[in-house]
C-alpha positions, 0 to 999 in steps of 0.5 A: 108366426108365419114368415115371408121370403122377404123377411128372411130375404139378404139384401147382401151376399154372404160370400164374396168374389175371390173368396176361400170356401168349402163344400161337401165334396170339396173346396174352391174360390167364388167367382161371382153371385147372383140372386135367383128366386130370391136366393144367392146363387155363387159360381165357384171355382174348383182348383184343377186336378190331374190334367185328364188324357183328352185335355181340358175344356174350359169352365170344366172347374166352376159350378154353381151352388146355393148360399145354404150349401156353402161354408167358410173356410 
């Protein structure tokens, strides 16, 4: 049986803002989420490490990830 994207599409995100999550290579907290081409995308803020010698440039700790790449803590 063939399924279409609309049959598999979740109407609600699996993760919510401020939720702690982990993924291959790190952990962080969800900042926001949105849909893109029928898939949930998340802005994940990673904890700041030691400050580099050149200083910080702003949102360098926020990455965009697909829902399939994220796991609950």
